[in-house]
N, C-alpha and C positions, 0 to 999 in steps of 0.2 A: 139462518140455519135451515137446512132442508129437513123434511119430515117423512117418516114412513109409519103407516098404521098396519097393525095385524089385528084383524077382527076374528074372534073365535066363535064357534058354534056352541050349542047347548052341551055338547059332549067334550068340549075343550080342544077340538081340532081347529086348525086354521081354515077359515071360510073365505077370507078375502084379504088381499094385501094391496095397499095403495101407497103411492109415493108422489112427492111433489115433482120429481123429474125421473127420467129413465135410470134405473139401476138394475143390477143383477142381484137376485135374491136366491140364496141357497138354504135349504132346510137340511139339517144334519140330524139323523136319527140313529143313535148308538144301539138301539134294539135290533137293527138290521145290519149286522156286521159286513156282509158281502155287498150290500147295495145301500149304503147309509147316507149318501149325499144326493139330494134331489134339487133340481132347479125349478123354482116357481115360475111357470110360464104364462100365467094369466094376470100379471101385474097391471093394475089400473093406474094410469099416470095423469097427474095434473093436480094443482093446488085445490081445485074444486072437489076432486075425489076425496082428498084428505079432509077438507073442511066438512064434507058430507058425513064422514065417519065420526069425526070429533063432535060435530054439531055444537050444541051449547052445554054439553056435559062438563061437569067439573073435572079437572085433571088431577089425579092423585099421584102418589109416589110409588116406585117399584116395590118398596118395602110393605106396601099395603095390598099387594095383589094376592089372590088366593093361590094356594099351592096347586101345582099342575101335575101331581104324581098320583 
């Protein structure tokens, strides 16, 4: 299974996206109705990039994530 990581900054914004292989990533922001779809253009590619982000941290479940609103 291929992996993608989304690393957020202190304010909850996306700071870095990494993927095991080349993919297109789109961010959809419904708060901007006329210009709501953005292509993430600085994707970092390679299993080593994903491993770097995950490191040795325990992996939780999506139901345990903080609310992002």
